[in-house]
C-alpha positions in Angstrom: 0.0 0.0 0.0 2.8 2.4 0.9 4.4 2.0 -2.6 1.2 3.2 -4.2 0.5 6.2 -2.0 1.9 8.8 -4.3 -0.3 7.5 -7.2 -3.6 7.5 -5.3 -4.0 11.2 -4.7 -7.1 11.5 -7.0 -8.6 8.3 -5.7 -8.5 9.7 -2.1 -10.4 12.9 -2.7 -13.7 13.1 -0.6 -16.6 11.6 -2.5 -14.3 9.4 -4.7 -15.3 5.8 -5.4 -14.1 3.2 -2.9 -11.2 1.0 -3.9 -9.2 -1.9 -2.6 -5.5 -2.4 -2.2 -4.0 -5.9 -2.8 -0.5 -6.3 -1.3 2.0 -9.1 -1.5 2.5 -10.3 2.1 4.2 -13.6 1.4 6.3 -15.0 -1.4 8.1 -18.3 -2.0 9.9 -19.9 -4.9 10.4 -18.1 -8.1 8.1 -15.0 -8.0 8.3 -11.8 -9.9 7.6 -9.2 -7.1 8.7 -8.9 -3.4 6.7 -8.5 -0.2 5.1 -5.0 -0.1 4.3 -4.9 -3.8 0.8 -3.5 -4.3 -2.0 -3.1 -6.8 -5.1 -0.9 -6.3 -8.5 -1.6 -7.9 -11.3 1.0 -7.9 -15.0 0.1 -7.8 -15.4 1.0 -11.5 -12.6 -1.5 -12.3 -9.7 1.0 -12.8 -6.3 -0.3 -11.8 -3.1 1.2 -10.4 0.1 -1.0 -10.0 0.8 -4.6 -10.6 1.5 -7.7 -8.5 3.0 -10.3 -10.9 3.4 -9.0 -14.3 0.1 -10.6 -15.5 0.0 -14.1 -13.9 -2.6 -13.4 -11.2 -3.8 -9.9 -12.0 -7.3 -11.0 -13.2 -7.9 -13.1 -10.0 -6.6 -10.3 -7.8 -8.9 -7.8 -9.6 -11.9 -10.0 -8.8 -10.8 -10.4 -5.2 -10.4 -6.6 -4.8 -13.9 -6.0 -6.1 -15.3 -8.6 -3.7 -13.5 -6.8 -0.8 -15.1 -3.5 -1.8 -18.5 -5.0 -1.9 -18.2 -6.8 1.4 -16.1 -4.1 3.2 -13.7 -6.6 4.8 -10.1 -7.7 4.4 -9.1 -11.1 3.4 -6.1 -13.1 2.1 -5.6 -15.1 -1.1 -2.9 -17.5 -2.1 -1.8 -18.0 -5.7 0.6 -20.7 -6.7 1.7 -22.9 -9.5 -0.7 -25.7 -10.5 0.3 -28.6 -12.7 -3.3 -29.1 -13.8 -4.0 -25.5 -14.6 -0.7 -23.7 -14.9 -2.0 -21.0 -17.2 -5.1 -20.1 -15.2 -5.0 -18.7 -11.7 -1.4 -19.5 -10.9 2.2 -18.6 -11.3 3.7 -20.4 -14.2 7.2 -19.5 -12.9 6.7 -22.0 -10.1 6.4 -19.7 -7.1 3.7 -18.8 -4.7 2.2 -15.5 -3.6 0.1 -14.6 -0.6 -1.9 -11.5 -1.1 -3.8 -9.3 1.4 -6.8 -7.4 0.1 -8.1 -4.4 2.0 -10.9 -2.1 1.1 -10.5 1.7 1.4 -13.3 4.3 1.7 -11.9 7.7 0.7 -12.8 10.6 2.9 -14.2 8.4 5.7 -12.6 9.5 9.0 -13.4 6.0 10.5 -11.4 4.2 7.8 -7.8 3.9 9.1 -6.4 3.1 5.7 -8.0 6.2 4.1 -6.7 8.4 6.9 -3.2 7.0 6.6 -3.0 7.3 2.9 -4.4 10.8 2.9 -1.6 11.8 5.2 1.0 10.0 3.1 0.0 11.8 -0.2 0.4 15.2 1.4 3.9 14.3 2.8 7.1 14.9 1.0 7.8 12.1 -1.6 11.2 11.4 -0.1 10.2 11.7 3.5 10.7 8.6 5.7 7.4 6.8 6.4 6.2 3.5 7.9 2.8 1.9 7.6 1.7 -1.1 9.7 -1.4 -3.2 9.1 -2.8 -6.3 10.8 -3.3 -9.2 8.5 -5.0 -11.8 10.7 -8.3 -9.8 11.2 -11.1 -9.0 8.8 -11.6 -5.4 9.9 -9.6 -2.8 7.9 -6.5 -1.6 9.9 -3.7 0.8 9.3 -1.3 2.7 11.5 1.1 5.4 10.2 4.2 5.6 12.4 5.6 9.1 12.8 7.9 7.7 15.5 8.1 5.0 18.2 7.8 7.3 21.2 4.0 7.0 21.8 3.6 3.4 20.7 0.7 3.8 18.3 0.7 0.0 17.9 -1.3 -0.2 21.2 -4.5 0.4 19.2 -3.6 -2.3 16.7 -2.8 -5.3 19.0 -3.8 -6.4 22.5 -1.5 -5.5 25.4 -0.5 -9.2 25.8 1.2 -9.2 22.3 2.4 -5.6 22.4 6.0 -6.1 23.7 6.9 -8.8 21.2 5.2 -7.0 18.3 6.8 -3.7 19.2 10.3 -5.2 19.2 9.8 -6.9 15.9 8.3 -3.8 14.2 11.2 -1.7 15.5 13.6 -4.2 13.9 11.9 -3.8 10.5 12.0 0.0 10.8 15.7 -0.1 11.4 16.3 -2.4 8.4 13.9 -0.7 6.0 12.0 -2.4 3.2 8.8 -4.4 3.9 8.3 -7.5 6.0 5.7 -9.5 7.9 6.1 -10.1 11.6 4.4 -12.7 13.8 3.9 -12.8 17.5 1.9 -14.9 20.0 -1.3 -13.2 21.0 -0.3 -13.1 24.7 -2.6 -13.1 27.7 -3.2 -9.6 29.3 -2.7 -9.4 33.0 -5.8 -10.6 34.9 -7.2 -12.6 32.0 -7.8 -16.3 32.1 -5.8 -18.6 29.7 -7.9 -21.6 29.0 -5.1 -23.3 27.0 -6.9 -23.0 23.7 -4.5 -22.3 20.8 -4.8 -18.9 19.2 -3.8 -17.6 15.8 -0.6 -15.5 16.0 -0.8 -11.8 15.6 0.5 -11.1 12.0 1.4 -7.6 10.9 2.7 -6.2 7.6 5.3 -3.4 8.1 6.0 -1.3 5.0 8.7 1.4 5.1 9.9 4.1 2.8 13.4 4.0 4.0 16.7 2.9 2.5 18.7 0.2 4.2 21.0 1.4 7.0 24.6 1.9 6.1 27.8 0.4 7.5 31.1 2.0 6.6 34.2 -0.1 7.1 37.5 1.9 7.1 40.6 -0.1 6.2 41.1 -2.7 3.5 42.5 -5.8 5.2 41.4 -9.3 6.1 39.5 -8.2 9.2 37.5 -5.8 7.0 36.7 -8.5 4.5 35.3 -10.8 7.2 33.3 -7.9 8.7 31.9 -6.9 5.3 30.5 -10.4 4.9 29.2 -10.6 8.5 27.3 -7.2 8.6 25.6 -8.0 5.2 23.6 -10.6 7.1 22.0 -7.8 9.2 20.7 -6.0 6.1 23.3 -3.2 5.9 24.4 -1.5 2.8 28.2 -1.8 3.2 30.9 0.6 2.0 34.6 -0.1 2.4 36.9 2.9 2.2 40.6 3.2 2.1 43.1 5.7 0.7 45.4 3.0 -0.5 44.3 2.0 -4.0 46.5 -1.1 -4.1 44.5 -2.6 -1.2 41.1 -1.1 -1.8 40.4 -3.3 -4.9 36.7 -4.3 -5.5 37.8 -7.8 -6.4 39.1 -8.3 -2.8 35.8 -7.3 -1.3 33.1 -8.7 -3.7 30.4 -8.6 -1.0 30.8 -4.9 -0.3 28.1 -2.7 -2.0 30.8 -0.3 -2.9 34.6 0.1 -2.5 35.9 3.6 -2.3 39.4 4.9 -2.7 39.6 8.1 -0.7 40.9 9.4 2.6 38.3 8.0 5.1 37.7 11.3 6.9 37.2 13.2 3.7 34.8 10.5 2.4 32.7 10.6 5.7 32.6 14.4 5.6 31.3 14.4 2.0 28.7 11.7 2.8 27.5 13.6 5.9 27.2 16.9 3.9 25.2 15.1 1.3 22.8 13.7 3.9 23.7 10.1 3.2 24.6 9.2 6.9 21.9 9.1 9.6 21.2 7.8 13.1 21.2 4.2 11.9 24.7 4.4 10.3 27.6 2.4 11.8 31.3 3.0 11.3 34.1 0.6 12.1 37.7 1.8 11.8 40.1 -1.1 11.3 43.2 0.7 9.9 45.6 0.5 12.8 47.2 3.7 11.5 47.0 7.0 13.4 47.0 9.2 10.2 43.8 7.4 9.2 42.3 6.6 12.6 42.4 9.9 14.4 40.9 12.2 11.7 38.2 9.6 10.9 37.2 9.1 14.5 37.3 12.8 15.3 34.8 13.4 12.5 32.6 10.2 13.2 32.3 10.9 16.9 30.9 14.4 16.0 28.1 12.9 13.9 24.8 11.4 15.1 25.7 7.9 14.2 24.4 4.7 15.8 27.8 3.0 16.3 31.4 4.1 16.1 34.1 1.4 16.8 37.8 1.1 16.3 40.2 -1.9 16.3 43.4 -2.0 18.3 45.0 -3.2 21.5 44.5 -1.6 24.9 47.8 0.3 24.4 46.8 1.6 20.9 43.4 2.5 22.3 44.9 4.6 25.0 47.2 6.4 22.6 44.3 7.0 20.2 42.1 8.4 22.9 44.9 10.8 24.0 45.4 11.9 20.4 41.7 12.5 20.1 41.7 14.6 23.3 44.6 16.6 21.9 42.5 17.2 18.8 39.8 18.7 21.0 37.3 15.8 21.1 35.2 16.2 24.2 34.7 13.5 26.9 31.0 13.0 26.0 32.0 12.2 22.4 34.8 9.9 23.5 32.4 8.0 25.6 30.6 6.9 22.4 33.7 5.2 21.0 33.6 1.4 21.1 37.2 0.6 21.4 38.7 -2.0 21.4 36.0 -2.9 19.0 33.6 -5.9 19.6 32.5 -8.0 22.6 34.8 -10.0 24.7 34.3 -13.4 23.0 37.9 -14.5 23.0 37.9 -13.9 19.2 41.2 -14.3 17.3 40.7 -14.9 13.6 39.2 -12.2 11.3 35.9 -14.2 11.1 35.7 -14.5 14.9 36.4 -10.8 15.4 33.7 -10.0 12.9 31.3 -12.1 14.9 32.3 -10.1 18.1 31.7 -6.8 16.3 28.4 -7.8 14.9 27.3 -9.1 18.3 28.3 -5.7 19.8 26.4 -3.9 17.1 23.2 -5.9 17.8 23.6 -5.3 21.6 24.0 -1.5 21.0 21.0 -1.6 18.7 18.8 -3.0 21.4 20.4 -1.0 24.3 22.1 -4.0 26.0 25.1 -2.7 27.9 26.4 -6.0 29.2 24.9 -9.0 27.2 24.9 -12.3 28.9 24.0 -15.8 27.7 20.3 -16.3 27.3 20.6 -19.5 29.3 21.4 -17.2 32.4 18.5 -14.9 32.0 14.8 -14.9 32.8 12.0 -12.9 31.2 11.0 -12.1 27.6 13.6 -12.7 24.9 12.4 -9.6 23.0 12.1 -6.7 25.4 10.0 -3.8 24.2 11.8 -0.6 23.4 12.5 1.4 26.6 11.8 -1.6 28.9 14.2 -3.6 31.1 15.2 -6.9 29.5 15.2 -10.2 31.4 17.1 -10.6 34.6 20.2 -12.7 35.1 19.4 -15.6 37.4 20.5 -14.9 40.9 21.7 -11.4 40.1 20.4 -7.9 39.7 18.5 -7.0 36.5 20.6 -6.2 33.5 20.5 -2.5 32.4 19.4 -0.9 29.2 19.8 2.5 27.6 16.8 4.2 26.0 17.6 4.5 22.3 16.3 7.3 20.2 14.8 6.1 17.0 15.5 8.0 13.8 12.9 10.6 12.9 10.0 9.5 10.7 8.4 12.9 10.1 
């Protein structure tokens, strides 16, 4: 639905005909379009968008008209059929699950109409996130300007809210579109009769590019880290001023390899608005002429994570050099150095795991991660809440993390 918002301005005017939006919420096998792809069908049959390039459009069109007539949401599954491959199916062999939701333009009681109306008046490039519930027949939609007031409370019951909030926040950090599932939960004071319940299922759509990870220094540790952070959905840039080492063939999994002085590159990216509060920077050069200027600049930017590799001795020397350069104590406190968690890592791949583990811990505000086997409480603590406690000890601590602006 979010992908079509800018094309639906005329359809959303008061008094306009009702329409329905069909959105891909599940895909498997060989399918032409990803989760979040949408097609809108108006009551008079007009169409905006496409789901499969023609394979299932006719069937989805009919399902959308049915949703408009009934006024309820429903899901349809379209897959390859050996008996009728060229009818309602995907001849490419994949399967699509499609959620169909009716929209009543100008109706203040229709959450989708309200959310879409707000989206079409916002800047085209402005960050946005739309959440809908897929496991209920009633139309739903919540536009997330931020996570401070938890607007998801009106979308799910209190029992499922902590798990849902944590998963939605993870999608917002990663960008793109995804479905999340959580147990319904049992609110405090309610009876649990043991009967199985359907999981709460949400579709989260974002208009946000993937977060960035900038690796400074072209060496074996950088190569392992590039491979590791890609698993978290980052767009990875490797930068080094030494052209002989910063060769794209050496780092095939990096999204880009840049030959430039790292501090100059970061300054240019910051000035262009291509770094934000989700960006992470790891300095792995072991060279003062690269480390100090880069860290001085990075620590002055509102980044999510700034780490530097080195021994305790090199860390102390680096910190003193940064102090001499005028870096304030509050900024120095943001530096993760020596980089990574204390896992006993030695090889480049092991060090990469320790860095990624620290990155995840910082993302969720965990100051001193401990094995899950030594903790109690929920595995996914809601944003701003205290995680599970360590058995026989005091509760672990958490820092409240500011989420990037969505308005």
